[in-house]
C-alpha positions in Angstrom: 2.1 11.6 -10.2 0.9 14.6 -8.1 3.4 13.9 -5.3 6.7 13.5 -7.1 8.3 12.3 -3.8 8.0 8.5 -3.4 7.2 6.8 -0.1 9.8 4.9 2.0 10.7 1.4 0.9 8.1 -1.2 2.2 5.7 1.6 3.4 2.1 0.9 3.9 0.2 3.2 1.5 -3.0 4.0 -0.1 -2.4 4.7 -3.9 -4.5 5.5 -6.8 -3.8 4.0 -10.3 -4.0 5.7 -13.6 -7.6 4.3 -13.9 -8.7 6.2 -10.7 -9.0 3.2 -8.7 -7.7 3.4 -5.0 -5.8 0.6 -3.6 -3.9 -0.4 -0.4 -0.6 -2.0 -0.4 3.2 -1.5 -0.2 5.7 0.4 -2.0 8.7 -1.7 -3.1 11.6 0.7 -4.0 13.6 -2.2 -5.5 10.9 -3.1 -8.1 10.0 0.6 -8.5 6.4 -0.5 -8.0 3.4 -0.4 -5.7 2.2 -3.9 -4.8 -1.5 -4.1 -3.8 -2.3 -6.2 -0.7 -4.2 -9.2 -1.7 -5.3 -10.4 1.7 -3.7 -13.8 2.0 -0.1 -12.4 1.7 0.6 -15.3 -0.7 3.1 -15.1 -3.7 2.9 -11.9 -5.5 0.8 -12.0 -8.6 1.8 -9.8 -11.5 -1.8 -8.5 -11.7 -1.5 -6.7 -8.3 1.9 -4.9 -9.2 1.7 -1.3 -10.4 4.8 0.5 -11.7 5.5 4.0 -10.3 4.6 5.6 -13.7 1.0 4.1 -13.3 0.3 5.8 -10.0 -1.2 9.2 -9.9 -1.2 9.7 -6.2 -0.3 8.1 -2.9 -0.5 8.6 0.9 0.7 6.7 3.9 -1.6 4.6 5.8 -1.3 4.3 9.5 -0.1 1.0 11.0 -2.4 -0.5 13.5 0.1 -1.5 16.1 -2.2 -2.2 18.9 -5.8 -3.3 19.2 -8.6 -0.9 19.6 -8.3 0.8 23.0 -12.1 0.4 23.4 -11.9 -3.3 23.4 -11.0 -5.3 26.7 -9.5 -8.8 26.4 -10.6 -11.1 29.1 -8.6 -14.3 29.6 
């Protein structure tokens, strides 16, 4: 892995696996793995869990806390 330092537990990250495929998901310190977000947030499938040693690089993704400021919500 290029970045030997690991992300914070439960951090939202963009990570690249050993096959060069970029994925979005969470880092889970207790599992020592990166877990790809599958969209429905259902039960974790072992097909979307990548051990730390299978990751070549990662970077933090910004959380989207608020809606786009260019959009006006009219009630």
